[in-house]
ROLO-753614 format. One record per residue: residue in one letter; z, y, x of N, C-alpha, C in turn. Coordinates in steps of 0.02 Angstrom, whole numbers, plus 50000, padded with zeros to 5 digits. Layout:
# residues N
PT  res   n_c3   n_c2   n_c1  ca_c3  ca_c2  ca_c1   c_c3   c_c2   c_c1
PT    a      Z      Y      X      Z      Y      X      Z      Y      X
...
END
This chain:
# residues 261
PT  res   n_c3   n_c2   n_c1  ca_c3  ca_c2  ca_c1   c_c3   c_c2   c_c1
PT    x  50568  49919  49299  50529  49981  49292  50463  49973  49330
PT    x  50425  50027  49336  50359  50020  49365  50335  50087  49395
PT    x  50279  50083  49429  50242  50141  49452  50178  50142  49411
PT    x  50171  50194  49369  50115  50194  49322  50075  50258  49324
PT    x  50010  50250  49322  49965  50307  49315  49931  50302  49247
PT    x  49930  50356  49210  49901  50356  49144  49843  50406  49140
PT    x  49783  50379  49136  49722  50417  49126  49716  50475  49177
PT    x  49720  50457  49241  49714  50508  49293  49642  50530  49302
PT    x  49631  50595  49302  49566  50624  49318  49578  50678  49371
PT    x  49531  50683  49417  49535  50735  49468  49466  50765  49478
PT    x  49461  50829  49463  49398  50866  49469  49406  50915  49527
PT    x  49362  50907  49576  49365  50951  49635  49298  50987  49642
PT    x  49299  51053  49632  49239  51095  49638  49182  51068  49594
PT    x  49199  51047  49534  49149  51025  49487  49130  50951  49493
PT    x  49160  50916  49541  49145  50845  49551  49206  50804  49533
PT    x  49197  50753  49491  49252  50709  49472  49262  50656  49526
PT    x  49321  50659  49558  49339  50607  49607  49373  50549  49572
PT    x  49406  50563  49516  49436  50512  49473  49420  50528  49401
PT    x  49409  50475  49361  49394  50484  49290  49437  50437  49248
PT    x  49491  50464  49220  49534  50428  49173  49553  50358  49198
PT    x  49581  50355  49258  49602  50292  49288  49675  50278  49270
PT    x  49688  50219  49245  49756  50198  49228  49775  50137  49271
PT    x  49836  50137  49296  49861  50084  49340  49933  50071  49323
PT    x  49952  50007  49324  50023  49988  49317  50041  49942  49375
PT    x  50089  49963  49415  50113  49923  49472  50184  49901  49455
PT    x  50194  49835  49453  50259  49808  49432  50298  49779  49490
PT    x  50364  49780  49486  50406  49752  49539  50387  49679  49553
PT    x  50383  49661  49616  50369  49592  49635  50297  49572  49629
PT    x  50252  49618  49613  50181  49603  49605  50139  49644  49654
PT    x  50082  49617  49673  50037  49650  49720  49973  49670  49683
PT    x  49960  49735  49682  49899  49762  49652  49854  49788  49707
PT    x  49792  49764  49710  49746  49785  49762  49686  49821  49731
PT    x  49670  49879  49759  49614  49919  49736  49555  49908  49783
PT    x  49499  49889  49755  49439  49877  49794  49381  49918  49767
PT    x  49329  49925  49807  49271  49963  49785  49233  49989  49846
PT    x  49171  50010  49837  49132  50036  49893  49160  50103  49917
PT    x  49135  50126  49974  49155  50191  50001  49140  50245  49949
PT    x  49188  50292  49941  49178  50346  49894  49195  50329  49822
PT    x  49225  50271  49811  49241  50250  49743  49302  50285  49715
PT    x  49343  50316  49759  49403  50351  49735  49467  50313  49750
PT    x  49464  50262  49792  49522  50219  49804  49579  50258  49837
PT    x  49564  50292  49893  49616  50330  49928  49640  50388  49886
PT    x  49596  50420  49849  49616  50475  49805  49666  50451  49753
PT    x  49654  50392  49726  49701  50363  49678  49769  50351  49710
PT    x  49770  50323  49770  49833  50311  49804  49870  50376  49817
PT    x  49834  50428  49836  49866  50493  49850  49896  50524  49787
PT    x  49865  50511  49730  49895  50534  49666  49958  50494  49651
PT    x  49956  50428  49663  50014  50386  49651  50072  50405  49696
PT    x  50057  50429  49756  50108  50449  49804  50131  50521  49795
PT    x  50100  50557  49748  50114  50627  49736  50093  50672  49794
PT    x  50045  50649  49833  50017  50691  49887  49971  50744  49858
PT    x  49935  50727  49805  49892  50774  49770  49905  50768  49695
PT    x  49892  50821  49659  49903  50822  49587  49837  50813  49550
PT    x  49836  50769  49500  49774  50759  49462  49760  50819  49418
PT    x  49697  50826  49398  49678  50878  49351  49708  50864  49282
PT    x  49710  50801  49264  49740  50780  49201  49768  50710  49210
PT    x  49812  50691  49163  49845  50627  49168  49912  50634  49203
PT    x  49949  50579  49209  50016  50582  49237  50032  50519  49277
PT    x  50081  50525  49320  50107  50469  49359  50182  50464  49346
PT    x  50205  50406  49328  50277  50395  49317  50303  50344  49367
PT    x  50359  50361  49396  50393  50317  49444  50462  50300  49416
PT    x  50472  50235  49404  50535  50212  49374  50554  50252  49312
PT    x  50503  50263  49270  50513  50293  49204  50516  50369  49202
PT    x  50507  50401  49260  50511  50475  49262  50448  50502  49294
PT    x  50424  50558  49268  50365  50591  49299  50378  50601  49373
PT    x  50330  50580  49413  50341  50581  49486  50352  50652  49512
PT    x  50327  50702  49477  50337  50771  49498  50409  50794  49490
PT    x  50446  50758  49448  50515  50778  49434  50567  50746  49480
PT    x  50543  50705  49527  50588  50674  49574  50602  50722  49633
PT    x  50664  50725  49653  50680  50758  49716  50648  50717  49773
PT    x  50612  50749  49819  50576  50711  49872  50621  50664  49912
PT    x  50682  50684  49926  50727  50641  49965  50746  50580  49925
PT    x  50762  50589  49861  50779  50532  49819  50719  50485  49810
PT    x  50661  50515  49800  50601  50474  49791  50586  50432  49853
PT    x  50598  50460  49912  50583  50425  49974  50627  50364  49985
PT    x  50681  50359  49948  50725  50301  49957  50697  50237  49927
PT    x  50648  50245  49882  50620  50184  49852  50544  50188  49842
PT    x  50512  50239  49870  50438  50241  49870  50416  50258  49941
PT    x  50381  50211  49972  50359  50219  50042  50283  50214  50045
PT    x  50253  50256  50087  50180  50262  50088  50152  50255  50159
PT    x  50103  50211  50167  50067  50205  50230  49997  50234  50219
PT    x  49982  50294  50244  49915  50322  50235  49863  50287  50278
PT    x  49801  50302  50264  49746  50271  50302  49748  50293  50375
PT    x  49766  50356  50387  49770  50382  50455  49836  50419  50463
PT    x  49872  50404  50516  49936  50437  50531  49931  50470  50599
PT    x  49937  50535  50601  49933  50572  50664  50002  50593  50686
PT    x  50019  50579  50748  50083  50598  50776  50072  50611  50851
PT    x  50082  50673  50872  50068  50693  50940  50131  50706  50981
PT    x  50189  50697  50951  50251  50708  50988  50267  50648  51033
PT    x  50299  50659  51090  50314  50604  51137  50373  50562  51114
PT    x  50369  50534  51054  50421  50490  51029  50407  50419  51051
PT    x  50460  50381  51061  50451  50309  51071  50434  50277  51005
PT    x  50409  50215  51008  50393  50179  50946  50456  50171  50903
PT    x  50512  50157  50935  50575  50149  50898  50594  50214  50862
PT    x  50585  50270  50895  50601  50335  50865  50556  50349  50805
PT    x  50493  50329  50809  50447  50339  50753  50471  50300  50692
PT    x  50491  50237  50703  50515  50196  50647  50581  50224  50621
PT    x  50622  50250  50665  50687  50279  50644  50678  50338  50597
PT    x  50621  50374  50601  50609  50430  50556  50613  50408  50483
PT    x  50597  50345  50470  50598  50320  50401  50667  50318  50371
PT    x  50718  50318  50414  50786  50313  50388  50816  50381  50371
PT    x  50778  50435  50381  50802  50503  50368  50830  50513  50298
PT    x  50799  50486  50245  50825  50499  50177  50892  50463  50163
PT    x  50907  50413  50204  50966  50371  50190  51027  50397  50228
PT    x  51085  50379  50202  51147  50395  50236  51184  50329  50249
PT    x  51151  50285  50284  51178  50218  50295  51213  50211  50362
PT    x  51212  50263  50403  51247  50260  50467  51202  50237  50523
PT    x  51215  50260  50583  51171  50247  50640  51167  50174  50657
PT    x  51223  50139  50655  51223  50067  50673  51179  50029  50624
PT    x  51188  50042  50559  51148  50008  50509  51074  50025  50516
PT    x  51060  50089  50530  50991  50110  50537  50957  50075  50596
PT    x  50992  50068  50651  50963  50033  50708  50951  49960  50693
PT    x  50995  49929  50655  50985  49859  50635  50921  49852  50594
PT    x  50911  49899  50547  50852  49896  50504  50789  49910  50544
PT    x  50791  49960  50589  50733  49977  50630  50713  49918  50674
PT    x  50762  49886  50705  50747  49828  50748  50719  49770  50707
PT    x  50745  49761  50647  50719  49707  50603  50648  49722  50581
PT    x  50634  49786  50566  50566  49805  50546  50516  49796  50603
PT    x  50536  49815  50663  50493  49805  50721  50479  49731  50733
PT    x  50531  49691  50726  50522  49619  50734  50475  49589  50682
PT    x  50480  49615  50621  50439  49588  50566  50364  49598  50578
PT    x  50346  49651  50616  50275  49665  50628  50255  49644  50699
PT    x  50297  49604  50732  50283  49580  50799  50276  49638  50849
PT    x  50322  49686  50847  50317  49745  50889  50382  49762  50925
PT    x  50427  49714  50931  50490  49727  50966  50478  49750  51037
PT    x  50429  49721  51070  50414  49737  51140  50387  49808  51149
PT    x  50368  49841  51094  50341  49909  51097  50395  49962  51087
PT    x  50456  49942  51073  50508  49988  51051  50517  50048  51097
PT    x  50517  50037  51163  50531  50090  51211  50468  50125  51238
PT    x  50411  50104  51214  50349  50135  51238  50332  50198  51198
PT    x  50300  50246  51230  50280  50308  51195  50227  50292  51144
PT    x  50237  50317  51084  50190  50304  51029  50120  50328  51046
PT    x  50114  50386  51077  50048  50415  51092  50009  50374  51142
PT    x  50043  50329  51179  50009  50288  51229  49988  50220  51202
PT    x  50002  50207  51139  49987  50142  51110  49913  50139  51088
PT    x  49888  50077  51081  49821  50068  51055  49820  50080  50980
PT    x  49761  50084  50951  49755  50096  50879  49790  50043  50838
PT    x  49782  49979  50857  49814  49926  50820  49889  49927  50828
PT    x  49913  49943  50888  49986  49948  50899  50016  50005  50859
PT    x  49982  50062  50857  50006  50118  50816  50010  50099  50743
PT    x  49960  50062  50720  49960  50041  50649  50019  49996  50634
PT    x  50037  49952  50681  50094  49908  50671  50159  49947  50670
PT    x  50165  49998  50712  50225  50040  50712  50230  50079  50647
PT    x  50174  50104  50622  50176  50139  50558  50194  50092  50501
PT    x  50170  50030  50505  50189  49981  50454  50264  49967  50457
PT    x  50290  49961  50518  50363  49951  50525  50401  50010  50497
PT    x  50374  50070  50506  50407  50130  50481  50413  50129  50405
PT    x  50359  50114  50370  50361  50115  50297  50404  50058  50270
PT    x  50407  50002  50307  50451  49947  50286  50524  49967  50294
PT    x  50540  50000  50350  50609  50021  50363  50633  50070  50311
PT    x  50588  50108  50283  50607  50160  50234  50635  50129  50170
PT    x  50610  50071  50150  50634  50039  50089  50658  49968  50104
PT    x  50687  49960  50163  50705  49893  50187  50752  49856  50139
PT    x  50797  49893  50109  50844  49862  50063  50857  49910  50005
PT    x  50879  49884  49947  50892  49927  49890  50945  49979  49907
PT    x  50939  50037  49877  50989  50090  49887  51045  50080  49836
PT    x  51099  50049  49859  51154  50033  49814  51193  50094  49793
PT    x  51181  50151  49825  51217  50212  49807  51187  50247  49745
PT    x  51126  50225  49725  51096  50254  49666  51133  50230  49603
PT    x  51143  50277  49557  51176  50258  49494  51134  50209  49454
PT    x  51069  50219  49454  51024  50173  49420  50994  50125  49471
PT    x  50978  50066  49448  50950  50015  49492  50874  50024  49496
PT    x  50852  50074  49534  50782  50089  49538  50745  50037  49580
PT    x  50684  50020  49556  50643  49973  49593  50608  50007  49651
PT    x  50592  49968  49703  50559  49994  49762  50483  49980  49758
PT    x  50445  50028  49787  50372  50021  49786  50343  50040  49854
PT    x  50289  50006  49870  50257  50015  49935  50183  50028  49923
PT    x  50158  50084  49950  50088  50103  49944  50056  50098  50012
PT    x  50003  50057  50017  49971  50044  50082  49896  50057  50077
PT    x  49871  50101  50120  49799  50115  50120  49766  50081  50180
PT    x  49730  50027  50166  49695  49987  50217  49743  49966  50273
PT    x  49795  49928  50256  49846  49911  50307  49821  49863  50361
PT    x  49765  49829  50351  49741  49781  50401  49680  49806  50440
PT    x  49661  49870  50430  49597  49894  50456  49593  49891  50532
PT    x  49649  49900  50568  49648  49902  50642  49673  49837  50674
PT    x  49683  49785  50634  49716  49725  50659  49668  49670  50677
PT    x  49688  49630  50726  49652  49569  50741  49671  49516  50689
PT    x  49640  49457  50695  49650  49406  50643  49724  49385  50637
PT    x  49758  49379  50694  49828  49357  50692  49871  49407  50655
PT    x  49859  49472  50668  49901  49523  50636  49879  49538  50564
PT    x  49816  49522  50548  49796  49524  50478  49836  49471  50438
PT    x  49840  49412  50467  49877  49358  50435  49951  49376  50429
PT    x  49979  49406  50482  50048  49426  50480  50060  49479  50426
PT    x  50013  49525  50418  50021  49578  50368  50021  49549  50298
PT    x  49978  49500  50285  49977  49467  50219  50044  49432  50207
PT    x  50072  49403  50259  50137  49370  50252  50192  49421  50236
PT    x  50188  49479  50268  50237  49533  50255  50231  49557  50183
PT    x  50169  49566  50160  50158  49588  50091  50187  49537  50042
PT    x  50175  49473  50056  50201  49420  50012  50277  49420  50013
PT    x  50306  49429  50072  50379  49431  50079  50409  49489  50040
PT    x  50378  49548  50046  50403  49607  50010  50400  49595  49935
PT    x  50345  49566  49911  50339  49553  49840  50392  49504  49816
PT    x  50408  49454  49859  50459  49404  49840  50528  49435  49835
PT    x  50538  49494  49868  50601  49530  49864  50603  49579  49805
PT    x  50550  49579  49765  50548  49621  49706  50517  49689  49717
PT    x  50486  49700  49775  50453  49763  49788  50384  49763  49756
PT    x  50367  49816  49720  50300  49823  49692  50254  49852  49744
PT    x  50195  49823  49752  50149  49843  49805  50081  49860  49776
PT    x  50054  49917  49798  49986  49935  49781  49951  49954  49846
PT    x  49892  49927  49857  49857  49939  49919  49782  49942  49909
PT    x  49749  49973  49957  49677  49974  49961  49656  49925  50015
PT    x  49605  49885  50000  49581  49836  50049  49505  49829  50040
PT    x  49469  49826  50097  49397  49817  50094  49376  49744  50095
PT    x  49415  49702  50128  49398  49631  50133  49416  49597  50067
PT    x  49366  49577  50030  49378  49549  49963  49414  49482  49968
PT    x  49401  49443  50020  49435  49379  50027  49510  49388  50041
PT    x  49526  49437  50083  49597  49452  50096  49630  49476  50032
PT    x  49594  49518  49994  49621  49544  49931  49633  49487  49882
PT    x  49586  49440  49878  49594  49383  49832  49653  49339  49852
PT    x  49666  49337  49917  49719  49293  49943  49789  49319  49928
PT    x  49797  49386  49929  49865  49413  49925  49883  49446  49859
PT    x  49835  49452  49812  49845  49496  49754  49861  49459  49690
PT    x  49903  49490  49650  49913  49467  49581  49865  49502  49534
PT    x  49848  49565  49550  49804  49605  49508  49754  49641  49552
PT    x  49691  49643  49530  49637  49678  49564  49612  49734  49519
PT    x  49604  49793  49548  49571  49849  49514  49507  49864  49552
PT    x  49451  49853  49520  49386  49867  49552  49362  49935  49529
PT    x  49347  49979  49577  49328  50048  49561  49256  50062  49583
PT    x  49226  50108  49547  49159  50132  49564  49152  50203  49537
PT    x  49131  50249  49582  49119  50319  49562  49179  50350  49526
PT    x  49239  50337  49553  49298  50368  49525  49326  50335  49462
PT    x  49296  50280  49441  49318  50247  49380  49340  50176  49394
PT    x  49386  50152  49354  49406  50082  49356  49358  50043  49312
PT    x  49319  49998  49342  49268  49962  49304  49291  49893  49283
PT    x  49342  49867  49317  49368  49801  49299  49439  49792  49326
PT    x  49484  49768  49286  49553  49755  49306  49573  49686  49282
PT    x  49605  49648  49326  49627  49581  49307  49647  49541  49368
PT    x  49654  49477  49360  49670  49432  49416  49609  49428  49462
PT    x  49618  49404  49524  49561  49396  49569  49505  49354  49538
PT    x  49523  49301  49503  49471  49259  49472  49434  49296  49417
PT    x  49468  49340  49381  49436  49377  49327  49391  49432  49354
PT    x  49411  49463  49409  49374  49521  49435  49320  49502  49484
PT    x  49334  49455  49528  49286  49438  49581  49236  49385  49556
PT    x  49193  49408  49511  49138  49366  49488  49074  49389  49522
PT    x  49025  49345  49522  48960  49361  49552  48931  49424  49520
PT    x  48937  49429  49453  48908  49485  49417  48943  49551  49434
PT    x  49010  49550  49437  49047  49611  49452  49034  49636  49523
PT    x  49032  49591  49570  49020  49610  49640  48949  49636  49649
PT    x  48902  49605  49615  48833  49629  49618  48827  49698  49588
PT    x  48860  49709  49532  48857  49774  49497  48887  49830  49539
PT    x  48945  49818  49569  48982  49872  49603  48961  49880  49676
PT    x  48951  49824  49711  48936  49827  49783  48862  49820  49799
PT    x  48823  49796  49749  48751  49788  49760  48735  49733  49809
PT    x  48777  49681  49811  48768  49626  49859  48769  49560  49821
PT    x  48722  49516  49838  48721  49449  49810  48770  49405  49848
PT    x  48816  49374  49811  48866  49332  49843  48873  49266  49806
PT    x  48909  49221  49838  48930  49159  49806  49006  49162  49799
PT    x  49031  49144  49741  49102  49144  49728  49123  49072  49710
PT    x  49170  49047  49748  49194  48979  49735  49269  48976  49747
PT    x  49299  48921  49730  49370  48912  49740  49383  48880  49807
PT    x  49428  48910  49846  49447  48881  49910  49489  48818  49898
PT    x  49464  48760  49919  49500  48697  49903  49569  48693  49936
PT    x  49580  48732  49989  49643  48728  50025  49700  48763  49989
PT    x  49684  48819  49955  49738  48857  49923  49723  48879  49852
PT    x  49666  48857  49825  49644  48873  49757  49633  48947  49746
PT    x  49624  48985  49800  49608  49055  49795  49532  49064  49794
PT    x  49510  49124  49773  49439  49138  49771  49412  49145  49842
PT    x  49353  49117  49855  49319  49123  49919  49250  49153  49906
PT    x  49236  49210  49938  49174  49246  49927  49132  49244  49990
PT    x  49070  49221  49984  49025  49217  50042  48958  49250  50023
PT    x  48924  49275  50075  48858  49306  50064  48802  49260  50085
END
């Protein structure tokens, strides 16, 4: 199954934030949305997550209109990392990640195993007992990443239908140093290898080219080009959308696209 948006439009006070945008996110594949500031990237993610309702068009999750899902059931296989996460309660980092297990009835022992594994996956085990509000911006981002991973850590075998899992990430590497950017790409690749469908927003075009199966390039609320990184990241497309002259070549080490200015 898939996470699909069909001709989404969003008009806010007479201004179109989205114009007939269609997206298909498939299990085991990574779709990355790129574009300049104000292109509608985060708005599109919020529609996919059912945080906001489009003026027209629809979103289907595993074959059903996303509005028709019970929120608790939906949370078992759709997890969302927003661009900004505010939490002012004096929770420990471990307690924040444990919040992700609320929709599940897997038992406390199992939940702690998953939470500890999620913290380890983002290199944050040492933060488990520290207060979340006392962490740095990058540390908070890693805890939030662990939280969304813990939410869909494993398939929900109690579901009658074998629903696919999906992960929505809005700029997941924005607060990270180089080492944790690399780790995040490895996590994304690992999730995809487990059959999780991933859709994310990313500003770094080289990182996007490195981790993505599909690129959606947006401008002024519209999808202007969709395809593989090689198909989308051309000199002409980047010049048209970003207004920047670049060189595009193949990275000899991994055969991925390399973009330089």
